[in-house]
N, C-alpha and C positions, 0 to 999 in steps of 0.2 A: 524334111530332115535338114538340120542346120549344117553349115560348112564344118563346124567343130565336131559335130556328131559323126559326119561322114568321114572326116579324117581319123577320128578315134576308131571307128569300125574298120577302116582300112588298115590301121596299125594292128588291131587285134587279129585280123585275118592273116597278117604277115608274120607275126611272131608267136612262137610257143604254142602252136596248135597241133602238135604231133603226138603220137602215142608215147606214153600212156596217159597224157593229159587231155585225151579226146572225148572222154565220157565218164560217167559215174563209176568210181572204183573204190575199193577199200584195201587196206593193207595192215600189216603188223610191223611195229618198231622193235627190232631185236638186233643187237650187234653180234657178229659171229662168235666173238669171245664168250658170249653168254650161252652158247649151245652146250648141251651135255657132252660127256665123253670121258675117256680115261686119262687124258692129259690135264695139266694144271689149268688150262683154259680151253674154250671151244676152238675148233679148227674147221677148215674147209674140207670136211670129210663126210663120212657116212651120215652123221647126224644133220649136217647141212642139207643133204639131199632128202633126208626124211622130213626135215622142216618144210622144204619146198612142197613135198607131197601133202603135208598137212594143210598148207596154205591153199593149194589147189582143191583139195577135197572139201575144205570149209568154205570155199567161195571167195577167198581173198585173191587179188591179182597183183599185189605190190608187197615187196619185202624191203622195208627201209632199214638201213644200217647207219652206224656212225662212220667217221672217216676210217680208212683201212691202212693208213700209213704206219711205219715203224715208230714206236713211241720211246720217250725217255723213261727214266726210272719210275716216274709217278704213274705211268700207264695211261696217261691221258691221250686219247686219239686226236685231240685238238692241239697238241704240241708235238708235231712229228719231226723226225729227222729228214723227211723229204715230202714234198707235195705230190710226188709221182710214185715213189716206191710202195710196195706192199709190205705188210708186217710179217716177217718170217715166223713169228709166233703162231700165225694162223695156218702154216703149212701142215698138211695132213701127212703124217709119217707112214701109215700103211700104203699110201700111194707109191712111196719109194720102194716098198717091197714088191708091189705089182710090176714096177718097172725093172726089177732085177738089180737094183742098186743097193738094196738092204736085205739082209737075211732075216727071216722071221725071228730067229733067236736073238739077233742083234736088237731088233725092235723091242722084244720082251725085256732084254737086259737094260736097254736105254730108258724105257718107260719107268722101270723100277729104280732108276738112278736119279738123284737130284739134278744132275747135269745131263740128263738123258737126251733132251732135244738137240743140244749142240753136238753131242757125240754122234747121234743118229745122222745129222746133216753132214758132219765131217766124214763119216764112214761112207755115206751115199755119194758124196762128192768125189771121194777117191775112186770108187767103182765107176762112177760116171766118166771121170777123166780118163781112166784106163780104157774103158770101152770106146770112148770117143777117139782116142789115139789109134785104136785097133780097127775101128769101123766108122770112119768119119762120114761115110756115104749114107749111113742109116738115117731114116726119116726123122727120128727124135733129135739127132745131133744137127741135122739141117735146120730143124725148127729152132734149136738153140742159137745157131748162127744168125738166122733171120731175126730172132728176138733181139740179140745184142746189137745188130746193125740198125734195125728200125727204131729202137729205143735209145740209141747212142746219144741223142740230144739231151738226155738227163742221166742215163745210166753210167756214162763215162765219169762224170763228176761225182755221182753218188757213190759208186763203188770205190773210187779213190778216196773220197771223204771217209767212208767207213774203214778202209784199210789204215788211213792216217790216224783216225780217231783211236783205233785199237793200238797202233804203234805208239801213240802219245798218252797211254794209260787212261783212255776214255775222256780226256780233257776236252773242253770246248775249243773250237778252232781259234778263238782269240788268244788262247794260251799256247798255241803251237809255236815252233820256231818261226822267226820273222819271215824268212823266205817262203815258207809254206803258207803261213797266215795270209801273206800278201800275194800268193800265187805267182811267184817268179817262175818264168818258163823253165829255166835250168833245174830248179829245185823240183818242180812238178814232174819233169821228164825223168829225173833220177829216182823220184819216189815211185813212179809207175813201173820202172824197171825193177827196183828193189822189192816192191810189194806185189809183183805181178801174180804170184800164187794166191795171195789174199784177195786181190781184185777179181780173179777168176772165180773164187769161191762165192763172192758176193753177187757176181753175175749169175751164177748157178742158183743161188737162193731166190733171186728175183724171177728167174725163169720158172722155177717151181711154183712160186706164188701166182704169177700171171697165168701159167698153164692151168693150174687147179681152179683159179677163180673163173677163168673164161669157160672151162668145161662146166662148172656149176651154173654159170650164166646161161649157157646154151641149153642146159637141162631145164632151168627155170623158165626160160622163154618158150621152150617147146611145151611146157605145162601151162602156158598162159600167165606166168608170173613174171613181173618186171622188177628189176633191181633198182632201188632208189638210194642214191649215194648222198654223201654230205661233204661239202667243200668249205672248210674254214676260210674265211676271207684273209686271215693273217697267217704268217709263217713263224715257226719257232726260230729264235735267234741262232741257237746252235743247231743248224741244219745245213745240209748240202746246198740248198738253194741260196741261202744268204751268203755262205762262204764263196760259192762259185760266181755269184752275180751281185756283188756288193753295190754296184752302181745303181741298182734299183731300190736301195733301202737307205733310210736316214741314219747313217753311221758316221762316227768321227774317224780320225786318221788311224786309230788303233782298232777300229772295227766295232767299237762299243756303241750301243744305241744312244741317241741324243734324246729321243722321246719314245715312249712306249704306248702300246695300245691298251684299250679297256673301255669301260662304259661308266658313266656317272651313277650316283646312287639311284636305285630302282627297286622294283618288287623283290628282287633276290638279295640285295645287300644295301644296308644303310650307308656304307662308305664307298659304294660302287664296286666295280671289279677291275683290278689291275692285272691284266693278262700278261703284260711284260713283253709282248711281241714287238719287234721293230716296225716302224711305219714305212710305207712306200715313198720313194721319190717319184711321185706321179708324173712330174714333167719328163723325167727320163723314160718312164714307161710309155708315155704318150709319144715321145719322139721316136721310140723304137717301133711304133705301130702296135703297141701292146703285145709284142712277140712273146714275152714271158707268160702272160695270161693265156694266150692262144695255145702255147705248148701245154700249159696246165690243163686246159679244157680238153686237149687232144687225148691225154691220158685218161681223164675221167670219163670221156665219152666211150672209150674202149671198155671200161669196167662197168659202166652203169647205163641204164635206159633213161633215167631222169636224175637231176642233180639239185640238191638244196644248197643255195648260197647262204651259208651261216653268216649272220650279221650283215644282211643286205643293206642295212642302214648306212654302212660304211662306204657304199658306192655313191652316196650323196655327200656325206661328211663323216669324218672320223674324229673320235675323242682322243686328243693327244695329251699325254701326261708326261711332264718332265721326268726323265729317267731316275732322278734322285728322290722323287716322291714315293712314299711307302704305300699310299692308298691312291684311289682313282678320283678323289674329291677335287683336287686342284688341277683340272685339265681344261681343255678348250676344244670346241668343234672347229675343224679345218676342212674346207670344201675339197671334194675330189671330183675328177672328170668321169663320173659314172655313165652319163649318156654316151660319151664318146667311146668308152670301153664296151658298153653293151652293143653299140652299133658295130664295132669292130668284131666282136665275138659272133654276132649273128650273120655278119657278112662272111666270116670264115666257116661258120657251122650253121647253115640255114635250118637244119632239123634239130637244133639244140633244144632240149626240154629242161626248163629251169623252174624252181620254186624259190620264192623269197622268204627267208626267215626275217620277218618284220616285227619282231617283238621289242619291247622296251620303249624308249622315247622316240616316237615316230612323228615326223613333221609332214606338212602337206607336200613339200618338195620330194620327200621320200616316196610318198604315195603316188605322186604324179610320175616319178621315174618307174616305179613298179608297174603302174597301169599302162604307161607308154609302151612297154614291152610285153604286156599281157601276162605278167608273172602272177601265179596264185600266191596270196599271202597266207599266213597261218592264223588259225583261231583256236585258242586253248580254253577249254571249258573250265579248268581250275582257276582261270583268271576272270571268269564271267560274273561271279556273284558278289559284286561289290555293293549292290543295293540300288544302282542307277539303271533305269530302263534303257539308257543310251549306250551302255557298255557294249563295245563292238564285239565282244566275245560271246554275248548272249545269243542263243540260237536264232531268235527272231531278227537279229541284225546281221546274220551271215550273208555272204555273197556266194554266188555260184563259183566264181573263180577264186576258190580258197581251198586250203587243206585244213581239215578239222581234226583236232586231237582232244582226247580227254586230258592228257598231260604229255610232256616230253621227257627225254633222258635227264633233264635238269630238274624235273619235278619229282616230288615224292609219288609213290603209287597213289592212285585215286582213293583206294580204300583207306590207306593210312592218312591221307590228307583229310578225308571226311571225318575220321575219328578225332582229328585235332581241332575241328571246327566247334564253335560254341552252339548251344541249342538254338539261338536266334538265327544263326547262319544256316543251320540245317533246316529250320522251319521255312526260311526264305526259299531255299532250293526246292523243298517239297511243294511249297505254295506255287512257285513258278511253273513246275511241271504238272501240278495237280495230281501227284502220286503220293498219297499220305502213307502208304503201307509198303510199297515195293522197296527192295534194297537199292539205296541211292547209287551204289557203284554201277549196277545194271542200268539204272535210269540214265546215268550220264553216258554210258557206252551207247545205249539206244539212241540218245539225243545226237551224239556225234555221227552215228550211222544214218540217222534220219535227216540230218542237215542237208540243205540245198548245196553245200559245198561239194565240188566235183570229186574230191578225194577225202576219205575218212581214214585216219590212222589210229590204231589202238596199240599202246605199249603192251607187250605180251603179259606183263605183270597184271595189268588191269583185266585183260580177258580171263586170266586164270584166277582173278579175285584175290590177289596177294596183298597183304597189308604191310605193317611196319617191318623193317629189316630187309626189304627187297628193292630198295632204291638203287639206281645206277650211279647217280652223281649228285653231290651237294655243292652248288657253285660257291666259290670263295673258300673252299677247303681243299686240302691236298691228301688227307688220310682216308683210307677205306673206300675209295671210289673205283669205278670201272671193274669191279670184281664179281658182280652178281651173275649167277648162272641158274638156269632152270633145270628141272628134272622131268622126264617124260611122263612120270606118274601124275604130275600136276596138270597135264593136258588130258583131263578125264573125258569120258564119253559125253558127260553133261556139258562140259566146256565146248567140245566140238559141235554138239547139237545147237547150243546157243549161238555159236559163230555162224553156222550154216543158216539158221533161222533168220538172224539179223541181216545177212547178206541177201537172202531171198526177199524178206519183208520190205527192205528199203531200197531194192533195185540196184544193189551194188554188184 
């Protein structure tokens, strides 16, 4: 064994070897907002528990979601108001009835009303506050106090940010009064006193979300199902994080971005993707010992068993676009201290389980960084059939340390994608698999499950054989995304049998 090989094996034994990345597994990609239910979007309620039961019974042991943070008006979970907070739209309202903070009739009235959710939460908060004042020694109120204290490192700034945002007609923090925008101590102290009731309410909302999610996580783990989260590398400019810690971002004196994040032209877009997120001041982050990133991981480890780093490529170099540019075409790659960051994270969290989203323009340096820390990369079968046998997404080129997908939340459903292919492309796929008659959607799912990759993930749309009209997101667009939901009738006995059979057949 060479010295280089010995060092490589040593590193692989040191990093990223914990559950659930310890053996062959399979899972389903589904955001909680896509769950069925009576509300306008799925929530962390009865249907979430029923979905865990389905995963367990079908032989899946991983549930992958998108980011869970509170969103802006476009609904994108990748542009959140906070990298720590949970989305209150996912709070299960019947849970509040069980706690005695909401009457059954109030719930019925609220669900029937267009403003029902906010009304329900407001009613529940008033009951909670009254009971808290009368019986502060009760276990649930002690849990609330513990939550507020333990999460103060982000919750204090987030709840003040939310209260100020509401007070300022939902404007971005850069348009707030100067003293608040620049976080002058006197102005912040006055705001905390003036808005204490609103701050209390936002603390209550986050307590509800975390309580419900952690109960679901415990239930899933007890069923042998692990929760797989998604961590966007960048942060929305209008967020509590950027407002509270401007020193870690490339902003001008007025708080505006000097350069913004994105990627150059690629498979998804001929003009690239201009995400608009501010870039990090990596020297300031490094000087702080990467404290901001450690805090972020602290919250994610509480919520998930394994975490996908979205745009892992940015840990080696980021595509910086001048803020005035309308597209992502005129940018440049700027190096980042990814190795130092990863070392700091694994020193703080030795049992950290990470997956690298390594799609797009990937250099040898990015691969080396991923391999140094033993992070599985991603293999997408919809990207595999370009006609070259060397295509890394083709099954015969897969590696054990990888996560294999038919498609992701950014892809069309596999069935719809197949319908859009020309006859030559379809013939190539059939020729590759030597399956001239079977439905190609099933062939691709079976290929993902049969892959040597340690983890296989199927979007629920693919498992259910859904075609056009069931896509979750189209990159580069802002209309009609993040709204897809499934119906329990679509999870037929046949679909469940297919899932169980694949998991048994391919040792998942």
